[in-house]
N, C-alpha and C positions, 0 to 999 in steps of 0.2 A: 232207438231207445224204447224200452217197454213203457206202456202207458202209466203203470203204477210208479215207475221210477221218474217219469216226466213230472207227474203230479207232486212227488216228494221233492224234486229239485225246485219246482216253482214255489211250493210251500216254504221251503227252507229260505229262499231268497226273500220272500215276504216277511217271514218271522224275523230274520236277521235285520232287515231294514226297519221293521217296527221296533225291534229292541234297541237299535241305535237311536231312533227318534225318542223313545221313552226315556232312555238314559240321558240324552242331551237335554230334553225339556225338564225332566224332574230332578236329575242329579247334578246338572251343570248349567243352571239358568243364568242368564245375564241380568245383573242388577243395574240396569241402565236407569237414568234419572226419570225417564218416562213413567216408571213405576210410582214415583211420588205424585206426579200429576194425575194419573188414573186412580191411585188410592184416594186422593183428595176428592175426586169426583164421586167415587163410590161412597165415601163417608158423607158427602153432601146429599146423595140420594137417600142415605139412611137417616138424615135429619140433623146432622152435625151443623151447628150455626157457623157462619163465616168468621165470627169473632174467635173461635177456637179451632178452626179448620187446620191451620198450619201446625199448631201444637199437637193436635190429635194425629195428624198425618205422620209427623216425624216420630211421635211416640210409638205408633203402630209399626213403622219401618224399623225403628231401633230394636224392637223386640223380635222382628222377623228376619233381619239380615245378619250375616256374619259381621263382626266388628269392623273388619277392613272395608267391606263393601259399604257399610253405613257411613264410615268416615269419608269414603270417596264421594258418596252421594250428598253428604251434608257440608263438607268443608274442603273439597279438593280444588275449587276454583273460586274466584271472587263472585261470580254469578251464583254459584251454588250456595255460598255462604250467605249472600243476600236473600236468596229464597228461603233458606233455613232459619233466618233470624228476623226477617222483615215481613210482616203480614201483607203489606201492600204489594211488595214484589212477588210474593207467592201467589196471591189471589189474581194478580194480573197475568200470570202464566196459565191459569186454569182454562180460559177460553180455547186454547189450543187442544185441550183434552176433552172438554164437554161435548164436542161435536161428534163423539163416537158413542152414541147411546147404547148400542147393543153390548159392546164390550164393558162399559162401565156398569150397566145393569147386571151383567153376569158376575162381574167382580164384586158388586155390592151384595148379590145373593150368596155367593160362596163365603165371603167374609162374615156375613150375618149368620151363616151356618156353622161358623167356628174356625174356618181356615184363616191363617194370617195372609197379608197381601201377597207375599212372595209365593206361598203355596197355591193361592187362588189363581194368580196370573200364570203360574207354571201349569196348573191343571187345565186352564182354558187353552193355552197355546199348544200344549202337548196333545190334548184330545183333538183339537182342530187339525193339527198336522197329521195325526194318525188317520183321522177320517178322510183327509185329502188323499193320503197314500192309498187307502183302500178304494176310494172312488176312482183314482187314476187307473188302477189296475182293471177296472171295468171298461175303460176306454181302449185297452190294448186289443188290436185285431188279432184273433186267434190266441186269446189269452192263455190257453192251456200250454202253449209252447214255452218251455222253460227259459229259453234265451231271451224272448221278448219280455216275459214277466220279470226276469232278473234285471234286464236293461232298464225297465221303467222303475222297478222298485229301488234298485241301487242308484240309478241315475237321478232319481228325484231327490235323493239325499243331498247330492252336490248341486242340485238345481234350486235349492233354497229352503227345503222343508226343515233341515236341521237348524238353520239360522232362525226361521220364524218360530220353531218350537222353543227356542231358548229365550226369545225376546218377550218382555212384559209389555206387549203392544197388541193391537188388533190385527197384526199382519197375518198370523196363522188363520184367523177367521176369514180374513179377506181372501186368502188363497183358497180356502174351502168354498167360499161363495163363488169365486171365479170358476173353479173347476165344476162346481155343482150346476151353475147356470149353463155352462157349455155342454155338460153331459145331457141335461134335460132338452136343450135345443137340438142336439145331435140326434136324440131319440124321438124328436117330434112331439114331445109332451106339450099339450095345449096350455098347461098351467105354467110353462117355463117363464113367460114374460112377467109373472108375478114375482119372480126372483129379482127383477131389476131394482125396485125400491129397497129391497132388503140389502142388496149389495151396497147401496148408498148409505143406508143406516149403519152398516158395519164400518165402512171407510168411504168418506165422501168422494175421494179421488177415483174410486171405482166407476164413477160416472163416465170417465174417459174410456172404459171398457164396455160399459153398458150401451153407449150410443152406437158403436159399430154392430153390437149384437142385436140392437133394435132393427137396424137395416137388414141384417141377416134374417130375422124373424119375419119382417114385412115382405121379403122376397120369397118366402115359403108359404104355400097354401095351408100347411098344417096348423098355422097359428092364426087365431082370429085377429083381424086387422084392428078393429076398434079397441079390443083389450090391449093389444100390443102398443098402440099409440097412447092409450091412457096410462099404461104402466111407464112408458118412456117419459110422458109429460110429468107424472108424479115424481119420477126420479130426478128430472131436470129441476123441478121446483124444490125438491127436498135438499139438494146440495147447498144452495145459498141459505135456505131457511134454517137448516141445522146450525150453520155458522152464525147466523143472526141471533137465534135463540141462545146460543152459547156465549154471546157477547164478543164474537170474533172481531178481529181488527182488519180483516181483508187480506188479499193476496200480497200486497206490498209490504205490510208489516211482517207477515210470515216469511216472505222471501228475505227481507232485510235481517230479521232475527236469525235466520238459518245460515245465511251465506256471508253477510256483510259485517254485522256487529252483534255481539252478545249483550243485549241490554238487560239490566236488572229490572227495569220497569217498561215493558213493551207498550203499554197504553200511552206513554209519553212520547213515543217515536212518531216521526212524521209519516212514515209508511210509504214514502215516495221512492221509486226505483227508476233511475234514469236509464236510457238505452245503453249508455256506456257501462253502467253497473251491471246490467243484464248480460251484455256481451262478454264482459270480463269474467263473470261467473260461468257462462257457457264454455268459454275457452279453458278455464281452469278445470272444469269438470271433465271435459273431453280429454284434456291432457292427463288426467288422473286415471282414466279407464285402462290404458295398457299396463299400469303398474299396480293398481289396487282393485279394479273391477273387471278382471279379465273374463268373467262369466258372460259379459255382454257379447263377446265374440262367439262363444258357443251358442248362446241364444239365437243370435243372428244366423249362424250356420244351420241350426236346426230348422228355423223358419224358412230359410232359402232352400234347404234340401227338400222340405215338404212341398213348397210351392213349385219348385222346378221339376218335381217328379210327377206332376199331374198329367192327365191325358191331354192331347192336343185339342185346340179350338174349344168349341162349346161343350164338348164332352167333359172337359175339366171342371165344369160347373155343376155336373149332375151326380146324383147318388152319394153314397158315403164318402167317396174320394173328394167330390166337389164340396160337400159340407165341411169336411176336414180342412180343405184348403182355405175355405172362407173363414173358418174359425182361427186358423193360423194367421191369416191376414189381420183379423181383428186383434189378436194377441200382439202382433208386431206393431200395428198402428197405435194401439193404446199405450204401449211402452214408449214409443217415440213421442206421442203427444204429452205423456206424463213428464218425460225428460225436458221437453221444451217449456212446459209450464213451471216445472220445479226441477231444475237441473242437477239432480243427484241420482247417480246410477247405483243406488243401494239395492242389493239383491232382495232384501226383505220386502220392498215395494212391489216386486214383480214375480214373486215365488209362484203365484197361481198361474200366471201366463206362461212362465218358463216350464214348470213341471207339466202343464197341460200340453205344451208343444211337443214333448217327447213322444207320447203315444199317437198324437194326431198326425205327426209327420210320417208315421208308419203306414197310414192308410194309402195316400197317393204313392208312396215309395213302393209298397208291395204291389199295388195295382199296376204300376209301370213294369215291375219285374215280371208279373204274370203275362202282361201283354207282349213282352219281349222274350217269353219263353224261359224266364229265369226262376220259375217256381216261386218259392217263398223267400228267396233271398232279396235283400234290399240293395239293388245296384242302380243308383241313379244315373 
C-alpha cells in the first residue's frame, strides 16, 4: 500500500473513532445519579451552604436534564425520593463524592463559567476520553501501520472509552491518568512517578494500579529511587486522607451501600460486612460476568496473549518488550485487586487498564513474530 494511502487509512480510523467518542459523550450522555452527588460537591466548592445545597442541586439539575431524565433521578426509587426531599439523606451521600477533588474542581470551574452540570460533566468526560484515545495511539508499535492504528482506535471504543465518555463520573479522567502514567514510565521519563499522587487525587482506587507501577519504576535505573518512593508514600497516604477529609464512612459502609442494601441515610449504618456477606457478593458478581460483563474475558485474553508472547527466560524482562509485559502484569493485577476489594466488574472502572492493554500486548507479540521469522504479523 502506498505510504500516502496508509496515512490516509490511519487518519480515517482515528477520526472515525474520535467522532464516535464525541457523539457518545456530548450527544448521548448518561444522566446517572452520580451527577447529583458531584454537582452538589461542585456547588459546595463554589460556596453554597449546606442548608440550601440539596435545593440548589436539584434546581440546577432540573434546568439541565431532559424531563424524563430528571424524573428518573429525583423520583424513580424510594432512595432517590429520599435524597431529593430530605436534606439529611442527601448530605449523608456526599462523602462518597467529595473524595474526587480533581473532578469536582473541574466541574465547579466549568459550571462557574456558565455551563450547566450536564454540559460540564459531558465536556470533562468527552475531552478525557478523546485525550486517552490519542495517547493510546502513541503506544502503538509501528504506529504508521493502518491495521494496528485502526485496531487500537476502534478497539478502544469497545474497551471502555465510549462508556466512560458518557458517564458523569471521574472514570474518563482515571482512564487518562492510567494511560498517561504508563506512557511516561514506558518512555523512561524521570518525572513519571509524580503522576502517582495525581492518579489518587482523580480516583482513590487507582492506588491499586499505582502500587505495581511503583515496583516497576523501582526496578528501572531511569527513575530516581528516592523520588519514586516519596511519590508512592504520598499516594498511599492520600487515599485514606481524602476519604477522611470527605467525611467518608469506610470500606464497610461503601460495600454495604453498594451491594447489600440501599440505605437512605448511610451514616446510620453499622458498616459491618461479615465474611459470609463478602463471599455472597463475590459469588454473585462472578456469576454475572458471563452474562453482563463479558468484556472481562477479552481483557484477560489480551493480557494473557501479551504475557505469553514474550521472549524466553530473562530476555522477556528486557527492553520495550519486557517493559510492556511488566505493564500488562500491572494492569491485570490491579484489576484483580480492585475486584477483590470492590467486587463489581464494571467496565468503567477498568477502561484505562483495558485500553492500555491493547497496544501493549502488541510489543511482545510482534517481537515473538520477528524472532520466529514472522515479520510483522502477530502470531503467538
